[in-house]
TORMARRO-393809 format. One line per 4 residues: their letters; for each residue x, y, z of N, C-alpha, C. Coordinates in steps of 0.2 Angstrom, whole numbers. Example, Ala and Ser with C-alpha at 12.3 -4.5 7.8 and 13.67 -1.06 7.14 Angstrom:
BEGIN
AS> 66/-28/39/62/-22/39/66/-16/39; 64/-11/35/68/-5/36/64/0/39
END
This chain:
BEGIN
MRTN> -78/604/-500/-69/601/-499/-64/608/-499; -63/605/-491/-56/611/-488/-50/607/-489; -46/611/-490/-39/610/-489/-35/608/-482; -33/605/-481/-29/604/-475/-21/607/-472
SFTP> -15/603/-476/-10/608/-477/-8/607/-483; -6/610/-489/-3/611/-496/2/615/-497; 8/610/-500/12/617/-498/12/616/-507; 9/622/-512/10/622/-517/16/623/-522
WWSM> 17/619/-527/23/619/-532/22/617/-538; 26/622/-542/25/620/-549/28/613/-555; 26/611/-559/31/609/-562/28/607/-570; 30/605/-575/30/603/-582/21/601/-582
SLSR> 23/597/-579/16/592/-580/11/595/-575; 10/598/-571/4/601/-566/2/605/-572; 8/608/-575/7/615/-580/0/613/-585; 5/607/-588/-1/604/-593/-8/603/-590
SFKR> -7/599/-586/-12/597/-584/-20/603/-582; -15/608/-578/-20/613/-579/-22/616/-584; -19/617/-590/-19/620/-597/-25/616/-599; -24/609/-598/-28/603/-602/-35/604/-600
CKRE> -36/603/-593/-40/605/-590/-42/605/-581; -43/611/-580/-41/614/-572/-46/609/-567; -51/603/-571/-55/599/-565/-48/591/-564; -44/593/-571/-40/587/-569/-35/589/-564
FFYD> -33/595/-565/-30/597/-560/-33/597/-554; -37/599/-553/-38/598/-546/-41/592/-542; -40/586/-547/-41/579/-543/-34/578/-543; -29/579/-547/-22/575/-546/-19/579/-540
VFWG> -22/585/-539/-17/589/-532/-22/589/-526; -27/588/-526/-31/589/-519/-35/583/-519; -34/577/-523/-38/569/-522/-38/569/-514; -36/569/-510/-35/566/-502/-40/570/-500
QNER> -45/574/-502/-51/579/-499/-57/577/-499; -57/573/-505/-65/569/-506/-65/561/-503; -67/561/-496/-70/556/-495/-74/548/-499; -76/552/-502/-81/547/-506/-77/544/-511
WKWH> -72/547/-514/-68/545/-521/-58/546/-520; -61/547/-513/-51/549/-512/-46/541/-515; -50/535/-511/-47/531/-514/-46/528/-521; -52/529/-526/-52/529/-532/-48/534/-535
LYEM> -47/541/-533/-42/545/-536/-38/543/-534; -33/539/-528/-26/538/-526/-25/533/-534; -30/528/-534/-27/523/-540/-26/527/-548; -30/532/-549/-32/535/-556/-25/539/-558
RRLR> -21/542/-549/-16/547/-551/-11/543/-553; -10/535/-553/-4/532/-554/-4/528/-563; -8/530/-564/-12/528/-570/-8/535/-577; -5/529/-580/-2/532/-587/-4/528/-592
NLKA> -4/531/-599/-5/528/-606/0/524/-609; 0/521/-615/5/516/-616/10/520/-619; 9/527/-623/13/531/-624/20/534/-620; 17/537/-613/19/538/-609/22/534/-603
FRGI> 21/528/-605/25/521/-602/30/521/-605; 28/520/-610/35/519/-617/40/523/-615; 40/531/-614/44/536/-614/48/534/-608; 43/534/-601/47/534/-595/51/526/-595
AVHD> 49/521/-598/53/514/-598/59/518/-603; 60/521/-607/65/521/-612/73/527/-608; 68/530/-605/71/537/-601/75/532/-592; 71/526/-592/74/523/-585/79/518/-587
VIAN> 79/516/-593/84/512/-597/91/515/-599; 90/521/-600/95/525/-602/99/528/-596; 94/529/-590/99/531/-583/101/523/-583; 100/519/-582/104/513/-581/109/513/-584
LLEK> 109/512/-590/113/512/-595/120/515/-592; 119/523/-590/124/528/-589/125/527/-580; 123/523/-578/125/521/-571/130/517/-571; 128/511/-578/130/506/-577/138/507/-579
SRRG> 138/512/-584/144/515/-587/149/517/-581; 146/520/-577/151/528/-573/153/520/-568; 149/514/-566/154/509/-563/159/506/-567; 159/507/-573/167/506/-577/164/498/-580
ERVE> 155/495/-582/156/491/-585/154/492/-592; 154/488/-595/154/488/-602/145/488/-603; 144/494/-610/137/495/-610/136/492/-618; 131/487/-620/129/483/-624/123/487/-628
KAEA> 124/486/-634/117/488/-637/111/482/-636; 113/475/-637/109/471/-636/105/470/-629; 109/470/-625/108/472/-618/102/476/-616; 104/482/-618/98/486/-618/93/485/-622
LAEV> 94/483/-628/87/482/-632/83/477/-627; 86/472/-624/83/466/-620/79/469/-613; 83/472/-611/82/478/-604/75/483/-606; 75/485/-611/70/489/-613/63/485/-614
AGVL> 64/478/-619/59/475/-620/56/471/-613; 60/471/-609/58/466/-603/54/471/-598; 59/479/-595/54/482/-592/47/484/-596; 46/485/-601/38/485/-607/34/479/-604
RRGF> 38/473/-606/32/468/-605/30/465/-598; 35/468/-594/33/467/-587/30/473/-584; 28/478/-587/23/482/-584/17/480/-586; 17/480/-592/11/478/-597/6/471/-594
TESS> 11/465/-591/8/461/-588/4/462/-585; 9/466/-577/8/471/-571/-1/472/-570; 0/476/-576/-5/481/-579/-13/478/-580; -11/473/-585/-16/467/-590/-20/462/-583
CGWW> -14/462/-578/-18/457/-572/-20/462/-563; -24/470/-568/-26/472/-563/-22/475/-555; -16/475/-555/-13/475/-550/-13/482/-547; -17/485/-550/-19/492/-544/-23/489/-538
NRDL> -28/484/-540/-31/481/-536/-28/475/-530; -26/480/-525/-24/476/-518/-23/469/-520; -30/467/-519/-29/460/-518/-27/453/-525; -27/459/-530/-23/454/-535/-16/454/-537
RPAH> -12/460/-534/-5/461/-532/-1/458/-529; 5/455/-528/8/451/-525/8/456/-517; 9/453/-512/9/455/-507/13/461/-504; 21/460/-507/25/463/-506/25/469/-510
LELK> 20/470/-514/20/474/-518/16/481/-516; 18/489/-517/12/493/-516/10/496/-522; 5/500/-522/3/501/-528/7/505/-533; 13/510/-527/18/515/-531/22/509/-534
DVTC> 23/503/-532/28/500/-535/26/495/-542; 21/496/-545/17/492/-550/16/497/-554; 14/494/-562/13/498/-568/6/498/-568; 2/506/-570/-7/504/-570/-6/507/-577
LIEH> -9/506/-582/-12/508/-588/-20/511/-590; -19/517/-590/-27/520/-593/-31/515/-596; -28/512/-603/-32/507/-608/-32/501/-602; -30/498/-599/-33/492/-592/-38/493/-588
YYQF> -36/499/-585/-39/500/-580/-46/503/-584; -49/504/-588/-56/507/-592/-56/503/-595; -53/496/-596/-54/492/-601/-57/494/-609; -51/497/-611/-52/498/-620/-52/490/-624
DKDL> -54/490/-628/-55/485/-634/-48/481/-632; -50/475/-631/-41/471/-628/-36/469/-634; -41/469/-640/-36/468/-648/-30/475/-649; -36/480/-649/-33/488/-650/-28/491/-644
VDAE> -27/486/-638/-22/487/-634/-18/485/-634; -18/478/-637/-13/474/-639/-8/475/-644; -12/479/-649/-7/480/-654/-5/489/-654; -7/492/-649/-6/497/-648/1/495/-643
FEKQ> 2/491/-639/8/489/-637/12/489/-640; 12/482/-645/18/482/-649/20/486/-652; 15/490/-654/19/498/-659/22/502/-653; 20/504/-645/23/505/-644/31/501/-641
LEHA> 31/494/-641/37/491/-640/43/492/-644; 40/491/-651/45/496/-657/47/501/-658; 45/506/-655/47/512/-655/50/512/-650; 51/510/-645/55/509/-637/62/506/-641
KRCV> 61/501/-645/68/497/-646/71/500/-653; 67/506/-656/71/512/-662/74/515/-659; 72/518/-652/77/524/-646/80/521/-646; 81/516/-641/86/511/-641/91/511/-645
ENLF> 90/509/-652/96/508/-657/98/513/-659; 94/521/-660/96/525/-662/101/529/-659; 99/528/-650/103/531/-644/110/529/-648; 113/523/-649/119/518/-650/121/521/-656
ELDV> 118/523/-659/120/527/-666/124/535/-667; 120/535/-660/124/543/-660/130/545/-657; 132/550/-661/140/551/-659/140/554/-652; 137/558/-648/136/560/-644/135/555/-639
WQKL> 133/549/-639/133/545/-633/138/541/-633; 141/538/-639/147/535/-639/153/539/-634; 152/546/-637/157/550/-632/157/551/-626; 149/550/-623/148/551/-615/151/545/-613
LRSD> 150/538/-616/153/533/-613/159/531/-612; 161/535/-616/170/536/-618/173/542/-613; 169/545/-608/173/549/-606/172/549/-598; 176/556/-594/176/551/-589/171/553/-582
PKRW> 168/549/-581/162/550/-576/162/553/-572; 169/556/-570/168/560/-562/167/567/-566; 167/569/-571/163/576/-575/157/575/-575; 153/570/-576/145/569/-575/143/573/-569
MAID> 138/574/-569/134/580/-562/130/574/-559; 131/574/-553/126/568/-549/121/570/-548; 114/567/-549/108/568/-550/104/562/-548; 102/566/-542/96/558/-537/91/558/-539
RTQP> 90/553/-543/84/550/-544/81/545/-542; 83/546/-535/76/544/-529/73/549/-526; 73/555/-528/70/559/-526/70/566/-530; 64/570/-530/60/576/-534/68/578/-535
LSFD> 70/581/-540/74/587/-539/68/595/-539; 73/598/-536/68/606/-536/73/612/-535; 72/619/-536/73/623/-534/70/630/-532; 70/634/-530/67/638/-527/67/644/-533
LDGV> 60/649/-537/62/652/-543/58/659/-539; 61/663/-535/56/669/-532/52/667/-530; 52/662/-522/45/660/-519/42/652/-521; 44/653/-528/41/647/-532/46/640/-531
RVIL> 42/633/-527/46/630/-528/45/623/-534; 51/623/-539/48/622/-545/52/614/-546; 50/609/-547/48/602/-546/51/599/-554; 56/596/-555/59/594/-564/62/586/-561
KLDF> 64/585/-569/67/578/-570/72/578/-575; 78/581/-572/84/581/-577/87/575/-579; 90/573/-585/90/567/-589/97/566/-587; 101/571/-589/109/573/-588/114/579/-590
ACDF> 120/577/-588/122/585/-585/129/583/-584; 135/587/-589/141/586/-587/144/592/-587; 152/591/-584/155/599/-586/161/595/-588; 163/597/-593/171/597/-599/173/600/-600
GVRR> 175/605/-597/175/615/-599/170/617/-603; 166/614/-604/158/617/-607/154/613/-603; 150/617/-599/144/615/-596/140/612/-601; 135/606/-597/132/603/-604/124/601/-600
VVDW> 119/603/-601/113/597/-599/108/595/-605; 109/588/-603/106/584/-610/99/582/-608; 93/582/-614/87/578/-612/84/575/-617; 85/569/-617/84/561/-620/75/562/-622
KTGA> 74/565/-629/67/566/-632/65/560/-635; 59/555/-635/58/548/-636/52/549/-640; 49/558/-642/44/558/-648/45/562/-651; 44/566/-656/44/570/-660/44/578/-656
PSNS> 47/582/-659/49/589/-656/43/594/-656; 45/596/-649/39/602/-649/41/607/-645; 34/611/-646/38/617/-644/39/620/-636; 37/614/-632/40/615/-625/46/612/-625
DRFQ> 50/612/-628/56/608/-629/61/613/-624; 61/617/-630/67/623/-628/66/627/-620; 59/627/-620/58/629/-612/60/624/-606; 58/619/-607/60/613/-602/69/615/-600
LMLY> 73/615/-604/79/614/-606/80/621/-604; 79/626/-603/79/633/-602/79/633/-593; 73/629/-592/71/629/-586/75/624/-582; 79/618/-586/86/613/-582/92/619/-580
SLYA> 92/625/-583/98/627/-583/98/633/-579; 92/633/-576/91/637/-569/93/633/-562; 90/626/-565/92/621/-559/99/621/-557; 103/622/-564/109/621/-565/112/626/-560
EKQW> 110/633/-562/113/639/-558/112/638/-550; 107/635/-549/106/635/-541/110/629/-538; 108/623/-542/112/617/-537/120/617/-541; 123/618/-543/131/617/-546/133/625/-549
GWSP> 129/629/-546/134/637/-550/135/638/-555; 132/636/-559/131/634/-566/129/642/-569; 133/650/-567/131/653/-568/135/658/-572; 130/664/-578/125/663/-578/122/658/-583
PTST> 115/657/-583/113/652/-585/112/651/-592; 113/656/-594/114/659/-603/121/656/-605; 127/654/-600/133/649/-602/131/644/-603; 126/639/-602/128/633/-600/121/633/-607
KLTA> 126/625/-610/124/623/-617/119/617/-617; 113/618/-619/107/615/-618/105/610/-626; 105/603/-624/105/598/-630/98/593/-627; 93/593/-633/89/590/-635/92/584/-640
VYLY> 90/579/-638/94/573/-642/87/570/-644; 86/569/-649/79/566/-652/80/558/-654; 76/553/-651/78/547/-652/73/543/-656; 67/547/-659/63/544/-664/60/548/-669
PEAS> 60/548/-677/60/541/-678/66/540/-679; 70/546/-682/78/546/-683/81/550/-676; 86/548/-676/93/553/-673/95/557/-674; 91/562/-669/96/569/-671/95/575/-663
RADF> 98/581/-665/99/583/-659/99/592/-659; 98/594/-655/97/603/-656/102/604/-651; 105/608/-651/111/612/-647/108/619/-648; 110/624/-641/109/631/-640/108/633/-633
CATE> 110/640/-634/112/642/-626/104/647/-625; 103/648/-620/97/655/-619/98/661/-620; 95/664/-622/97/671/-620/95/675/-614; 96/680/-611/95/683/-606/89/682/-605
QDIQ> 87/688/-614/78/687/-613/74/681/-611; 78/675/-615/74/669/-614/73/669/-608; 80/669/-605/77/666/-596/73/671/-593; 73/677/-596/67/681/-591/60/681/-593
SVCA> 58/677/-599/53/673/-602/51/669/-598; 58/664/-597/55/657/-594/51/658/-587; 55/662/-582/53/663/-577/48/668/-577; 45/670/-580/42/676/-579/33/672/-580
TVKH> 34/666/-586/29/661/-587/27/654/-581; 33/653/-579/30/650/-573/28/653/-566; 31/659/-565/27/662/-558/20/663/-562; 20/666/-567/12/668/-571/6/662/-570
SFSE> 10/655/-571/8/650/-572/5/648/-564; 11/647/-561/9/646/-553/3/651/-550; 4/655/-551/-1/661/-548/-9/658/-552; -11/657/-559/-17/655/-560/-20/648/-555
MIEP> -14/644/-556/-15/638/-553/-17/639/-543; -13/643/-540/-16/642/-535/-20/650/-530; -23/653/-539/-27/659/-535/-34/659/-532; -37/652/-534/-43/651/-529/-43/651/-521
LHRT> -36/647/-521/-33/647/-514/-32/654/-510; -29/658/-513/-29/666/-510/-35/668/-510; -38/668/-515/-46/672/-515/-50/670/-510; -50/661/-509/-56/659/-505/-54/656/-497
GRAD> -46/654/-498/-43/651/-493/-45/643/-493; -48/642/-499/-48/633/-499/-49/632/-506; -50/624/-507/-49/622/-514/-55/619/-516; -58/623/-520/-65/619/-521/-64/618/-530
ENDY> -69/612/-528/-67/609/-537/-71/614/-543; -76/618/-538/-81/622/-543/-76/626/-547; -70/630/-542/-64/634/-545/-60/632/-550; -60/626/-551/-58/622/-555/-63/618/-562
PRNE> -63/622/-567/-70/619/-570/-68/614/-575; -71/609/-576/-70/604/-582/-69/609/-589; -66/607/-595/-63/608/-601/-71/606/-604; -75/607/-606/-79/606/-609/-79/605/-617
SSAT> -74/606/-618/-74/605/-628/-67/601/-628; -65/599/-622/-56/593/-621/-60/588/-625; -54/586/-629/-54/580/-634/-50/574/-630; -47/575/-624/-42/572/-620/-48/569/-615
CPVC> -52/571/-613/-57/565/-609/-55/558/-610; -58/555/-617/-56/548/-615/-52/544/-614; -45/546/-612/-39/544/-610/-38/550/-605; -43/553/-602/-39/558/-595/-39/551/-591
RFQG> -34/549/-583/-34/548/-580/-40/548/-573; -41/553/-573/-49/553/-570/-56/554/-572; -57/552/-578/-63/549/-582/-67/546/-578; -66/542/-572/-69/536/-567/-74/541/-564
VCVK> -73/547/-561/-75/553/-557/-78/558/-559; -77/560/-566/-79/566/-569/-86/565/-571; -91/568/-571/-97/567/-573/-97/568/-581; -93/570/-584/-95/569/-592/-92/562/-593
ESER> -88/557/-590/-88/549/-592/-93/546/-594; -92/540/-596/-98/535/-601/-100/532/-592; -108/530/-594/-108/524/-589/-106/518/-587; -103/517/-593/-98/512/-594/-94/512/-587
VREI> -92/517/-587/-85/516/-585/-86/516/-576; -93/522/-574/-95/519/-567/-97/514/-565; -98/509/-571/-100/503/-571/-94/497/-567; -88/500/-571/-83/497/-571/-79/499/-562
LASR> -79/504/-561/-78/508/-554/-81/503/-550; -88/504/-550/-93/502/-544/-91/496/-543; -90/491/-547/-89/486/-547/-80/482/-543; -78/488/-542/-71/487/-537/-72/488/-530
PQLL> -68/485/-526/-67/486/-519/-63/494/-518; -64/496/-513/-61/503/-511/-54/501/-510; -51/504/-511/-44/503/-509/-43/506/-501; -39/501/-497/-38/500/-487/-35/506/-487
VDDE> -38/510/-481/-34/515/-479/-27/513/-477; -25/506/-474/-20/505/-472/-13/502/-477; -14/504/-484/-11/505/-489/-6/509/-488; 0/506/-488/5/511/-482/8/517/-488
SAVE> 7/516/-492/9/522/-498/5/527/-498; -2/522/-499/-8/528/-500/-8/534/-493; -7/530/-486/-8/536/-483/-2/540/-482; 5/540/-486/9/545/-484/7/549/-489
ELLL> 4/547/-494/3/551/-500/-4/558/-498; -6/555/-494/-13/560/-490/-9/564/-484; -3/566/-483/2/568/-479/5/573/-483; 10/570/-490/14/573/-492/12/574/-500
PTFE> 13/579/-504/11/577/-512/18/573/-515; 13/572/-519/20/566/-525/22/575/-530; 28/573/-532/31/577/-537/33/573/-543; 31/572/-547/30/568/-555/31/575/-561
E> 35/571/-562/36/576/-570/40/571/-577
END
């Protein structure tokens, strides 16, 4: 399988995928090369598990609340709770109805417009999936409730939105790091004399939180001239199980480390392309000891997956080539973070 035209990029999600399993990374990036499986792979790239879906829903609702406040409209906790519950229930229904299948979803919707969950796609136990959904729904509601208890949130709602930095949520954000195109999603930034980048977190603190925020400071330097990046205040706001925040500024050594890490990670990702001039799945081997295989998006095409999964996929029709969004993705890579 050879690549035709691939413009390499780097993102946190791709980096995590590459570390978890190089074969997962290969399917995600070079999915259009496999004539036999490409339409199944196209579906699989859109899959999310319930935890990831919950995180996306909470982030989208917070972004909507900020836009509402920017327009001068009142932001109420009750409405926010109803919105996040509605987003999750609608998405869960779409997925449980199998809307990844063109024959089952409304004609005016494309695959990119609907929610597709791993738990439904691979037919996990229904009772367990339903119970997990209710758990994630309560988790999301708790995040919203905690958000409104935060002093930083109330201050934002009372602040002058003209000092909020414009963030285009319809396109992937990117910047050039010494020749590497870095793709990211930035939650919020403002400049009230102190330049600040805010990242909403719906899960427990992790070792990657600081790294991610420092990456955002590099974007702010390129996009808004916030130089040096060590002067930008970086804030992680944790919404679960209790509301908390962590503030820091990166050091020059931190910034150098982040840059070196991104460039090294990127070079590892594309090394086979430089070496052979082509993308071959044998250059991106499976992680034979991976504990994530049972919840991997691409288990349906990996030889390690169960016969049950193959039977499920064999019973489905292939996605038609004239799905407009699918054809576009054959030509242009998607950037998701």
